[in-house]
C-alpha positions in Angstrom: 185.9 218.7 191.3 187.7 221.8 193.2 187.9 224.9 190.7 190.5 227.6 191.6 189.4 231.1 190.6 192.7 233.2 190.7 191.9 237.0 190.7 195.1 239.6 190.3 194.3 243.0 191.9 195.7 246.4 191.6 194.0 249.3 192.9 190.5 248.3 191.3 188.6 249.0 194.8 185.4 250.5 192.7 185.1 247.2 190.7 186.2 244.5 193.0 182.8 243.9 194.8 181.2 243.1 191.7 183.9 240.5 190.7 183.7 238.8 194.1 180.0 238.8 194.1 179.8 237.2 190.6 182.0 234.4 192.0 179.7 234.0 195.3 176.5 234.0 192.9 178.0 230.8 191.2 175.4 227.9 190.9 178.5 225.4 191.2 179.9 225.8 194.6 183.0 223.8 194.7 185.5 226.7 194.5 188.0 228.5 196.2 188.9 232.2 195.1 192.7 233.1 195.4 193.0 237.0 195.3 196.6 238.4 194.6 196.7 242.0 195.7 199.5 243.8 193.9 200.4 246.2 196.5 197.4 248.4 196.1 197.3 252.0 197.5 193.5 252.2 197.7 191.0 250.0 199.9 191.3 246.8 197.8 192.6 244.8 200.6 190.2 245.8 203.0 187.5 244.8 200.9 188.9 241.4 200.2 189.5 240.6 204.1 185.7 241.7 204.6 184.6 238.8 202.2 187.1 236.6 203.7 185.4 237.0 207.4 182.1 235.7 205.5 183.4 233.1 203.3 186.5 230.5 204.2 186.7 229.8 200.5 188.3 233.0 199.8 192.1 233.4 200.2 194.4 236.7 200.1 198.0 236.9 199.0 199.6 240.6 199.4 202.6 241.5 197.6 204.8 243.6 199.7 205.8 245.5 196.6 204.1 245.8 193.2 205.5 242.9 191.4 203.1 243.0 187.9 201.0 240.8 186.5 203.3 237.9 185.5 204.8 237.2 189.0 201.2 238.0 190.5 199.8 235.4 188.3 202.5 232.7 189.1 201.7 233.0 193.1 198.4 232.3 192.2 198.6 229.4 190.0 201.3 227.9 192.7 198.9 228.5 195.8 195.6 227.0 193.8 194.6 223.6 195.0 192.1 223.0 192.4 192.9 220.6 189.0 191.5 223.6 187.2 191.8 227.3 187.1 189.7 230.3 186.3 191.5 233.7 185.6 189.2 236.4 186.3 190.3 240.1 186.3 189.5 242.0 189.1 187.5 244.7 187.0 185.4 241.8 185.2 182.7 239.4 186.2 181.2 236.1 185.3 177.5 235.0 184.9 176.2 232.8 187.6 176.3 229.9 185.6 179.8 230.4 184.5 181.3 227.4 186.4 178.5 224.8 186.0 178.5 225.3 182.3 182.4 224.8 181.8 182.3 222.0 184.4 179.9 220.0 182.3 182.3 220.3 179.3 185.2 218.9 181.3 183.0 216.0 182.1 182.3 215.5 178.6 185.9 215.9 177.2 188.3 215.3 180.2 191.2 215.6 178.3 190.9 219.0 177.2 193.0 221.7 178.1 191.1 224.9 178.1 187.6 226.1 178.1 186.6 229.6 176.8 183.5 231.7 176.0 182.2 234.8 174.4 182.0 238.2 176.3 179.4 240.9 177.2 181.0 244.5 177.0 180.1 247.1 179.2 181.5 250.5 180.3 183.5 253.0 178.1 181.3 253.3 175.1 183.6 254.9 172.4 186.3 251.9 173.1 183.6 249.3 173.0 182.7 251.1 169.7 186.4 250.5 168.4 186.6 246.8 169.4 182.9 245.6 168.9 183.1 244.8 165.3 186.3 243.0 165.6 184.9 241.1 168.4 181.8 239.9 166.6 184.0 238.8 163.8 186.1 236.7 166.2 183.0 235.1 167.6 181.6 234.2 164.1 185.0 232.5 163.2 185.2 230.7 166.5 181.6 229.3 165.9 182.6 227.9 162.5 185.1 225.5 164.5 184.2 222.0 165.6 185.3 221.5 169.2 187.6 220.3 170.8 190.2 221.3 168.5 193.9 223.0 168.4 193.8 226.6 167.7 197.4 227.2 167.6 197.3 228.3 164.0 194.6 230.7 164.5 196.4 232.1 167.6 199.6 232.7 166.0 197.7 235.6 163.7 195.5 236.9 166.2 194.6 236.3 169.9 190.9 234.9 169.5 190.8 234.2 173.3 189.8 237.6 174.2 190.9 238.0 177.7 191.9 236.4 180.6 188.7 236.6 182.3 187.2 234.0 180.0 189.6 231.2 180.6 189.3 227.9 182.4 192.4 226.0 182.0 193.9 222.7 183.3 196.6 223.6 186.1 198.8 220.6 185.4 199.1 221.4 181.7 199.2 225.1 182.3 202.4 224.5 184.8 204.3 222.9 181.4 204.0 226.3 179.7 206.3 229.2 180.0 205.4 232.4 181.8 208.6 234.4 180.4 206.6 236.8 178.6 208.6 239.6 177.3 205.9 242.2 178.3 203.3 241.7 181.1 200.7 243.6 178.7 200.4 240.5 176.7 201.1 237.9 179.1 197.8 236.1 178.1 198.8 235.9 174.5 202.4 234.4 175.4 201.0 231.8 177.4 198.1 230.6 175.2 200.6 230.3 172.0 202.8 228.1 174.3 199.7 226.2 175.8 198.0 225.8 172.1 201.0 224.1 170.7 200.1 220.7 172.9 196.5 221.1 174.0 193.0 221.1 172.6 190.3 224.3 173.2 186.5 224.2 173.5 184.6 227.3 172.9 181.3 228.0 174.5 179.6 230.7 172.3 177.9 232.3 175.2 178.4 235.7 176.9 179.7 234.0 180.3 182.0 237.0 181.1 181.1 240.6 181.7 184.0 242.3 180.4 184.4 245.8 181.7 186.2 248.2 179.3 187.4 251.5 180.9 190.4 254.2 180.6 192.3 252.3 183.3 191.8 248.8 182.2 194.2 246.4 180.7 192.9 246.4 177.1 192.8 250.2 177.2 196.4 250.8 178.3 197.5 248.1 175.7 195.9 250.0 173.0 199.0 251.5 171.6 200.2 253.1 168.1 202.9 250.4 167.6 202.2 246.6 167.3 204.1 244.7 169.7 205.3 241.1 168.2 204.7 238.9 171.2 203.2 236.5 169.0 206.5 236.4 166.9 208.7 236.2 170.2 206.5 233.0 171.4 206.7 231.2 168.0 210.6 231.5 168.1 210.5 230.5 171.7 208.5 227.6 170.9 210.8 226.8 167.9 213.8 226.6 170.1 212.2 224.1 172.6 210.8 221.8 169.6 213.0 222.4 166.5 210.2 220.9 164.5 208.1 223.7 163.8 208.2 225.4 160.4 209.3 228.8 161.6 209.1 230.8 158.0 205.4 230.3 157.3 204.3 231.6 160.9 206.7 234.6 160.5 205.3 235.6 157.3 201.9 235.3 158.7 202.7 237.3 161.7 204.4 239.8 159.9 201.3 240.6 157.4 199.2 240.6 160.4 201.5 243.2 162.0 201.4 245.4 159.2 197.2 245.3 159.3 197.2 246.1 163.1 199.6 249.1 162.6 197.2 250.6 159.7 194.3 250.1 162.0 196.0 252.0 164.9 197.1 254.9 162.7 193.6 255.4 161.3 192.0 255.4 164.8 194.4 258.1 165.8 194.2 260.2 162.8 190.4 260.0 163.3 190.6 261.2 166.9 193.4 263.9 166.0 190.7 265.4 163.5 188.1 265.0 166.0 185.8 262.7 163.8 183.6 260.1 165.4 184.1 256.4 165.1 181.5 254.4 163.6 179.4 252.1 166.0 176.8 249.7 165.0 175.0 250.1 168.1 175.2 253.7 169.3 
């Protein structure tokens, strides 16, 4: 079973080697790696080309201009030859048994749509302190469910699939989903909501992904004062397609969740402005 590992890359030369090496170390070897470089201005392309010479499973797609995450990801999905796709961000890594454990789940549940896992956080300690408690709560919530199961209702309120780098997804089913997100920064949540409407998920409560948190990272840049309601827009988009979804209850849930996120963001901004330290369970 061929697995396509799609990596979008933009100016992450200092992390890219760790990402690629984590794929090369996989115990499951039937894979291809497709790296889409989004017109990086650093030495990312040279690094990828060097690896290409050493392993024919690595493919490079170079964007002539910076196209952003959505268009780059679409290119990667289109180029993928495997039945299943791994999304891996170019500043993250995966454990050596990542593919092996997920392929075992596919064999057990061949009709499943998506498999995801817990994460190990590394990098910016202050930012990790801010998100660590929420991540632990999310993991506990996910462990309480029986899999495979549908997570649409859970995802409407909060994206419990923590990062693109935890996802192994069925390509055929993915291609039925909308990529037409209103913002690249929340593309994962948009896609997951559309995907979850028709497909079941499986959660592995193991830290198979090493998620690097740093000041240039996706999660750091999207941590803003305001709350962008991509979940509401996704539900409305699904409603337009299906017309049988009960829209009002979801809007209420989303509205209440949005208020909570705004309060948290405000509290964090105030603490920083006053020079107060954020509490961390494991300093």
